[in-house]
C-alpha positions in Angstrom: 54.4 120.4 -81.3 55.3 124.1 -80.5 58.8 124.4 -79.1 58.9 125.9 -75.7 61.2 128.9 -75.3 63.8 128.7 -72.6 62.9 131.1 -69.8 65.2 132.6 -67.2 64.7 131.4 -63.6 61.4 132.9 -62.4 61.2 134.3 -59.0 57.5 133.4 -58.9 58.4 129.7 -59.0 58.7 129.1 -55.3 60.6 126.1 -54.0 58.4 123.0 -54.3 57.5 121.4 -51.0 57.7 124.6 -48.9 54.6 125.9 -47.1 54.5 129.1 -49.2 54.6 127.0 -52.4 51.9 124.6 -51.2 49.4 127.2 -50.1 49.9 129.4 -53.2 49.5 126.3 -55.4 46.3 125.5 -53.7 45.0 129.0 -54.2 45.9 129.2 -57.9 44.8 125.7 -58.7 41.4 126.7 -57.3 41.4 129.6 -59.8 41.7 127.1 -62.6 45.5 127.3 -63.3 47.1 124.1 -64.6 50.4 122.6 -63.5 51.9 124.0 -66.7 50.5 127.5 -65.9 52.2 127.4 -62.5 55.6 127.3 -64.2 55.0 130.2 -66.7 55.9 133.9 -66.2 53.3 135.4 -63.9 52.5 138.9 -64.8 50.4 141.6 -63.1 48.1 143.7 -65.3 47.9 146.8 -63.0 44.5 148.3 -63.7 43.4 151.6 -62.1 39.8 151.0 -63.2 37.2 153.1 -61.4 33.7 154.4 -62.1 34.6 157.7 -60.5 36.2 159.2 -63.7 35.9 159.1 -67.4 39.7 158.7 -67.4 39.4 155.1 -66.3 36.1 154.1 -68.1 37.9 152.1 -70.8 40.6 150.4 -68.8 38.6 147.2 -68.2 38.3 146.6 -71.9 42.0 147.3 -72.4 42.9 144.9 -69.6 41.0 142.1 -71.4 43.1 142.6 -74.5 46.4 142.7 -72.6 45.6 139.6 -70.6 44.7 137.6 -73.7 47.9 138.7 -75.4 49.9 137.6 -72.3 48.3 134.2 -72.4 48.9 133.8 -76.1 52.6 134.7 -75.6 53.1 132.1 -73.0 52.5 133.9 -69.7 49.9 133.9 -67.0 48.1 137.2 -66.4 46.8 138.4 -63.0 44.7 141.5 -63.1 45.5 143.7 -60.1 43.1 146.5 -59.1 44.6 149.6 -57.4 43.6 152.9 -56.1 42.5 155.1 -59.0 43.2 158.8 -58.5 41.8 161.4 -60.9 42.7 165.1 -60.3 39.4 166.4 -61.5 37.5 164.1 -59.0 40.0 163.6 -56.2 40.3 167.4 -55.9 36.9 167.7 -54.3 38.0 167.2 -50.7 40.5 169.3 -48.8 41.2 171.7 -51.7 43.0 169.0 -53.7 45.2 167.9 -50.9 44.7 164.2 -51.8 46.0 164.7 -55.4 49.8 164.2 -55.0 49.5 161.8 -52.0 47.4 159.6 -54.2 50.4 159.1 -56.4 52.5 157.7 -53.6 49.6 155.6 -52.2 49.4 154.0 -55.7 53.1 153.2 -55.7 52.8 151.4 -52.4 49.6 149.7 -53.5 51.5 148.2 -56.5 54.4 147.2 -54.2 52.1 145.2 -52.0 50.2 143.6 -54.9 53.2 142.8 -57.2 56.2 142.5 -54.9 54.3 140.7 -52.2 53.4 137.7 -54.4 56.8 137.9 -56.3 55.3 138.3 -59.7 57.7 138.3 -62.6 56.6 141.4 -64.5 53.9 144.0 -64.9 51.9 145.9 -67.5 50.7 149.1 -66.1 47.5 150.7 -67.6 48.3 154.4 -67.2 45.5 156.9 -67.8 45.1 160.0 -65.6 47.6 162.5 -64.2 49.0 160.5 -61.2 48.8 157.0 -62.6 51.7 157.3 -65.1 54.2 158.8 -62.6 53.1 156.3 -60.0 53.6 153.4 -62.4 57.0 154.7 -63.4 58.0 155.1 -59.8 56.8 151.5 -59.0 58.8 150.2 -62.0 61.9 151.9 -60.7 61.4 150.7 -57.2 60.6 147.1 -58.0 62.9 146.8 -61.0 61.1 144.0 -62.6 60.2 143.9 -66.4 57.6 146.5 -66.9 55.6 148.0 -69.8 53.8 151.3 -69.3 50.7 151.5 -71.5 49.6 155.1 -72.0 45.9 154.6 -72.2 45.2 157.8 -74.1 43.1 160.9 -74.2 39.3 160.9 -74.2 37.3 162.2 -77.1 35.6 165.5 -76.7 31.9 166.4 -76.5 30.0 169.3 -78.1 28.5 172.6 -77.0 26.6 174.8 -79.3 28.0 173.0 -82.3 31.6 173.3 -81.2 33.9 170.5 -79.8 34.7 170.8 -76.1 36.4 168.6 -73.5 37.1 168.7 -69.8 40.3 170.8 -70.4 38.2 173.5 -72.1 35.9 173.4 -69.1 38.9 174.0 -66.8 40.5 176.5 -69.1 41.6 175.7 -72.6 44.1 173.0 -73.3 45.9 169.9 -74.5 49.3 169.6 -72.9 48.1 169.0 -69.3 49.9 166.7 -66.9 48.2 163.5 -68.0 49.2 163.9 -71.7 52.6 165.3 -70.7 53.4 162.2 -68.5 52.2 159.8 -71.3 54.7 161.5 -73.6 57.4 161.3 -70.9 56.9 157.5 -70.5 57.7 157.0 -74.2 60.5 159.5 -74.2 62.1 157.6 -71.3 61.8 154.4 -73.2 59.3 152.8 -70.8 56.3 152.9 -73.1 56.1 151.2 -76.6 57.6 153.3 -79.4 55.0 155.2 -81.2 52.4 154.9 -78.5 51.9 158.6 -77.5 49.7 160.5 -77.7 46.9 158.2 -78.5 43.1 158.3 -78.5 41.7 156.3 -75.5 39.3 154.3 -77.7 40.0 152.9 -81.2 42.0 150.4 -83.2 45.4 152.0 -82.3 44.7 151.6 -78.6 43.6 148.0 -79.0 46.8 147.2 -81.0 48.9 148.9 -78.4 47.3 146.8 -75.6 47.9 143.6 -77.6 51.5 144.6 -78.3 52.1 145.3 -74.6 50.9 141.8 -73.6 53.2 140.1 -76.0 56.1 142.4 -75.3 56.1 141.9 -71.5 56.6 138.1 -72.0 59.6 138.8 -74.3 61.0 141.3 -71.8 60.9 138.6 -69.0 62.6 136.1 -71.4 65.3 138.7 -72.2 65.5 140.0 -68.6 65.0 143.6 -69.7 64.5 145.6 -66.5 63.5 149.2 -65.8 66.8 150.3 -64.3 68.6 149.3 -67.5 66.4 151.8 -69.3 66.0 154.5 -66.7 69.5 155.9 -67.0 70.6 159.5 -66.6 70.7 159.6 -70.5 67.1 158.6 -70.7 66.0 161.3 -68.3 68.0 163.9 -70.4 66.2 162.7 -73.5 62.8 163.0 -71.7 63.6 166.5 -70.6 64.5 167.5 -74.1 61.1 166.4 -75.2 59.5 168.2 -72.3 61.2 171.4 -73.4 60.3 170.9 -77.1 56.6 170.5 -76.2 56.4 172.9 -73.3 54.8 170.2 -71.1 53.3 170.6 -67.7 55.7 171.8 -65.1 54.6 168.9 -62.9 56.6 166.5 -65.0 59.7 167.7 -63.3 58.6 166.6 -59.8 57.3 163.3 -61.1 60.4 162.4 -63.1 62.6 163.4 -60.1 60.5 161.0 -58.0 61.1 158.2 -60.5 64.8 158.9 -60.3 64.6 158.8 -56.5 62.8 155.5 -56.4 65.4 153.9 -58.7 68.4 155.6 -57.0 69.3 157.0 -60.5 72.0 159.7 -60.1 70.2 162.5 -62.0 68.9 166.0 -61.1 66.0 166.8 -63.4 66.0 170.5 -62.5 69.7 170.8 -63.5 68.8 169.1 -66.8 66.4 171.9 -67.6 69.2 174.5 -67.0 71.5 172.5 -69.2 69.2 171.7 -72.1 67.0 174.8 -72.1 69.3 176.9 -74.3 69.6 174.0 -76.8 66.0 172.9 -77.3 63.4 175.2 -78.9 59.6 174.7 -79.0 58.7 172.3 -81.8 54.9 172.2 -81.4 52.6 174.7 -79.7 49.9 172.5 -78.2 47.4 174.3 -76.0 47.7 176.2 -73.7 51.0 177.3 -75.4 49.4 177.7 -78.9 46.4 176.8 -81.0 47.2 173.1 -81.7 45.5 170.2 -79.9 46.9 166.9 -78.7 45.2 165.3 -81.7 47.3 167.5 -84.0 50.4 166.2 -82.3 49.3 162.6 -82.7 48.6 163.2 -86.4 52.0 164.7 -86.8 53.7 161.5 -85.6 53.6 162.1 -81.9 56.5 161.6 -79.5 58.4 159.5 -81.9 58.4 162.3 -84.5 59.5 164.8 -81.8 62.4 162.5 -80.8 63.4 162.4 -84.5 63.6 166.1 -84.8 65.6 166.2 -81.6 68.0 163.4 -82.6 71.1 165.6 -82.7 70.6 166.6 -79.0 69.7 163.2 -77.7 71.7 160.3 -76.4 70.4 157.8 -78.9 72.3 154.9 -77.3 69.7 154.9 -74.5 67.7 151.6 -74.5 64.0 151.2 -74.6 61.6 148.4 -73.6 62.1 147.0 -77.1 65.6 146.1 -76.1 66.9 148.3 -78.9 68.8 151.6 -78.6 66.7 154.6 -79.5 68.9 155.2 -82.6 67.5 152.0 -84.2 63.9 153.1 -83.6 64.6 156.6 -85.0 66.1 155.3 -88.1 62.7 154.3 -89.6 61.1 157.7 -88.9 60.9 160.2 -91.7 63.3 163.2 -91.5 60.9 165.9 -92.6 58.5 167.0 -89.9 54.8 166.8 -90.5 52.7 169.9 -89.7 52.2 171.2 -87.1 55.5 169.8 -85.9 58.5 172.0 -86.5 62.3 171.4 -86.7 65.3 172.5 -84.8 66.3 174.7 -87.8 62.8 176.3 -88.0 61.2 176.0 -84.6 57.8 177.4 -83.4 59.8 179.6 -81.0 63.3 179.6 -79.7 62.6 178.6 -76.1 63.3 177.6 -73.5 59.7 176.7 -72.8 60.4 175.7 -69.2 62.8 177.5 -66.9 64.2 177.1 -63.4 64.3 180.4 -61.5 66.5 180.7 -58.4 67.2 183.6 -56.1 66.5 184.9 -52.6 62.9 183.8 -52.8 63.7 180.3 -54.2 67.2 179.1 -53.3 66.5 175.6 -54.4 64.6 176.7 -57.5 61.1 177.3 -58.8 59.6 176.6 -62.2 58.0 178.9 -64.8 56.4 177.6 -68.0 57.6 180.3 -70.4 55.6 178.8 -73.2 52.4 179.9 -71.3 53.7 183.3 -70.1 52.2 186.4 -71.6 53.8 187.3 -74.9 56.9 189.6 -74.9 57.1 189.4 -71.1 60.5 188.7 -69.5 60.2 190.5 -66.2 57.7 191.4 -63.5 58.1 193.5 -60.5 55.4 194.3 -58.0 54.2 194.4 -54.4 53.4 191.1 -52.8 49.8 190.3 -51.8 50.0 187.3 -49.5 47.5 184.5 -48.9 47.7 181.4 -46.9 45.2 179.4 -48.9 43.7 179.3 -52.4 40.3 179.9 -50.8 41.5 183.2 -49.3 42.9 184.3 -52.6 39.7 183.4 -54.5 37.6 185.3 -52.0 39.9 188.3 -52.5 39.6 188.0 -56.2 35.8 188.0 -56.0 35.8 191.0 -53.7 38.2 193.2 -55.6 41.1 192.7 -53.2 43.6 191.8 -56.0 44.8 194.5 -58.3 46.8 194.8 -61.5 50.5 195.0 -60.8 50.6 192.8 -57.7 52.4 189.6 -57.2 50.0 187.2 -55.5 51.7 184.9 -53.1 50.0 181.6 -52.3 52.0 179.7 -49.7 51.9 176.9 -47.1 50.6 174.7 -49.8 53.7 172.5 -50.5 54.2 168.8 -50.1 54.5 169.1 -46.3 52.6 172.3 -45.7 49.5 171.4 -47.7 50.0 168.6 -47.0 50.2 167.1 -50.5 50.8 170.2 -52.6 47.4 171.8 -52.2 45.8 173.4 -55.2 46.7 176.9 -56.5 45.5 176.1 -60.0 41.9 177.1 -59.5 43.0 180.5 -58.5 45.2 180.8 -61.6 42.3 179.8 -63.8 40.0 182.2 -62.1 42.6 185.0 -62.5 42.5 184.4 -66.3 38.7 184.5 -66.2 38.8 187.8 -64.4 40.9 189.3 -67.1 44.0 189.7 -64.9 46.1 187.0 -66.6 48.6 189.4 -68.1 48.3 192.0 -65.3 49.4 190.2 -62.2 52.0 187.5 -61.3 51.4 184.4 -59.1 54.1 182.8 -57.0 53.3 179.6 -55.1 54.6 176.5 -53.5 51.2 174.8 -54.3 49.8 172.7 -57.1 49.5 174.1 -60.6 47.9 172.4 -63.6 49.7 171.8 -66.9 46.9 173.9 -68.3 47.6 177.0 -66.3 48.9 180.0 -68.2 50.1 183.5 -67.4 53.0 184.9 -65.4 53.0 182.0 -62.9 55.9 180.7 -60.9 55.3 177.4 -59.3 56.9 174.8 -57.0 58.9 177.3 -55.0 61.6 175.4 -53.1 62.1 175.2 -50.2 58.4 175.4 -49.5 57.2 177.8 -46.7 56.5 174.8 -44.4 60.2 173.9 -44.5 61.3 177.4 -43.6 61.8 178.6 -47.2 61.9 182.3 -47.8 58.4 182.3 -49.1 57.3 182.0 -45.4 59.0 185.4 -44.8 57.1 187.5 -47.4 54.8 190.1 -46.1 52.1 191.9 -48.0 53.7 195.0 -49.7 57.2 193.5 -50.0 58.7 194.0 -53.5 59.0 190.8 -55.5 61.2 190.8 -58.6 60.9 188.1 -61.3 63.4 188.3 -64.1 63.3 185.5 -66.7 66.4 186.9 -68.5 68.6 186.3 -65.5 66.5 183.4 -64.3 66.0 184.9 -60.9 63.1 185.4 -58.4 63.9 187.6 -55.5 62.4 189.0 -52.3 63.8 192.6 -52.6 64.2 193.5 -48.9 67.4 194.3 -47.1 69.5 191.6 -45.6 68.9 192.7 -42.0 65.2 192.5 -42.4 65.4 189.2 -44.1 67.5 187.7 -41.3 65.3 189.2 -38.5 62.2 187.6 -40.1 63.9 184.3 -40.4 65.0 184.3 -36.8 61.4 185.0 -35.7 59.9 182.3 -37.9 58.2 179.7 -35.7 58.8 176.0 -36.1 56.3 174.3 -38.4 53.6 172.3 -36.6 52.1 169.2 -38.2 48.5 169.8 -39.0 47.4 166.3 -39.8 47.0 163.8 -36.9 45.3 160.8 -38.6 44.6 159.0 -41.8 46.7 158.9 -45.0 47.4 162.7 -45.1 48.8 162.4 -41.5 51.2 159.6 -42.6 52.0 161.5 -45.8 52.8 164.8 -44.0 55.3 163.1 -41.7 57.1 161.1 -44.4 57.0 163.3 -47.5 60.4 164.7 -48.8 60.9 168.1 -50.5 59.8 168.4 -54.1 63.5 168.9 -55.0 63.6 165.1 -54.3 60.3 164.5 -56.1 58.1 164.5 -53.0 58.8 160.8 -52.4 58.1 159.2 -49.0 60.9 158.3 -46.7 60.9 157.3 -43.0 
């Protein structure tokens, strides 16, 4: 007879004889659960399955594997279906204004579905851009044992005999936000070691799913919770990896949101300032260089990157394995596999991501240096101001945007959008028009991890919160200086203050629906854009 392991007291085991216990028992017995099942760890398999996007097309099959592994390990699995946001599909309405709000809707969806029934743990199947950050945020908020399963990148198709994927259709790529956030989940210690990047379909993915199902039961037994993993040291480790791979700039807002949900005392933007001079670029994945996400996987993935960064990491940080990162890195070979480089012989000296501050962005802005034009460290030009991406695209089509200008796209931030409206389509079109190395773009709107060029994003405070971006007029000189890490509106102080005094109060534009709720509750991106009453 198999010896039963001693489990900690489970919150899902309600007090016998109470009304809540009786009605839930009746529900679950009707589902076929036995009396023994009712005493086991009850685990949510959070599945963002949807037929709207290829990103989610394989999740039902992965869920089957995870649930079986949970049962075999001694748990009871409940599949929970949630909202399933996909940037390339959700962007269709309102110029992408549903994209970031979908992240926070998903966090609250998980809270209702997992915290409401007092389940003991969860396995989150993370696939597209917003699911990974939402799953990490929910893990930090609920602080119950959690495994993030990065569900991989999809295979590419073919056009005229050449491989092509959705990122090539958008621009040309690899290290977009989805792949970047998968990598961040492992670097934080919240995804199984060695799990990123990974192909969405194949034996590695199946093995990862089975491991996650068994692992979550062990984590409940050992009471390993997210906030024992999501420490300031873990965020610093993740930021080192972000710099080494020149990930999407969007990882900063997402990781700050995770910290906010867990009340972790860390400022992700300050980490970039601190770590930037110490961390070079170790792998030039598109759009930063010629390599693909597949090349990074073949080189050993995130685990191999962490090994090369070992001397700048806090290797005492714990992971979901229950072991410190040092123990996991001990079994990884010292020598990097091509195309992965080393600290001693990097691809480029970095930093690949940079925070710019100045009179135009007192709270900071982000530039992806790894995707900036070669040999460029400064840009000065007259502003050409647009209040929406659509206006800017029309101007681009009609010849209204010229070389040497700094295109300002504003009123697109978390409140102003609302939801950080898209500016990424304009940046992609700019590249297509051959202006990528001839103009600069400055915005408080949404950028893609695939965008490249002299682009400054996430200007804080945003225009809708009275940030200086709201004061810019067409023709004003804008100075961007990477060497001094500054971005300035080069007008005299008296003019600046006069414009500020004349700035009208922001008026809410949304009166109903989810966007209306979001616009009233969303916090600045300096706080991750989380929702607070």
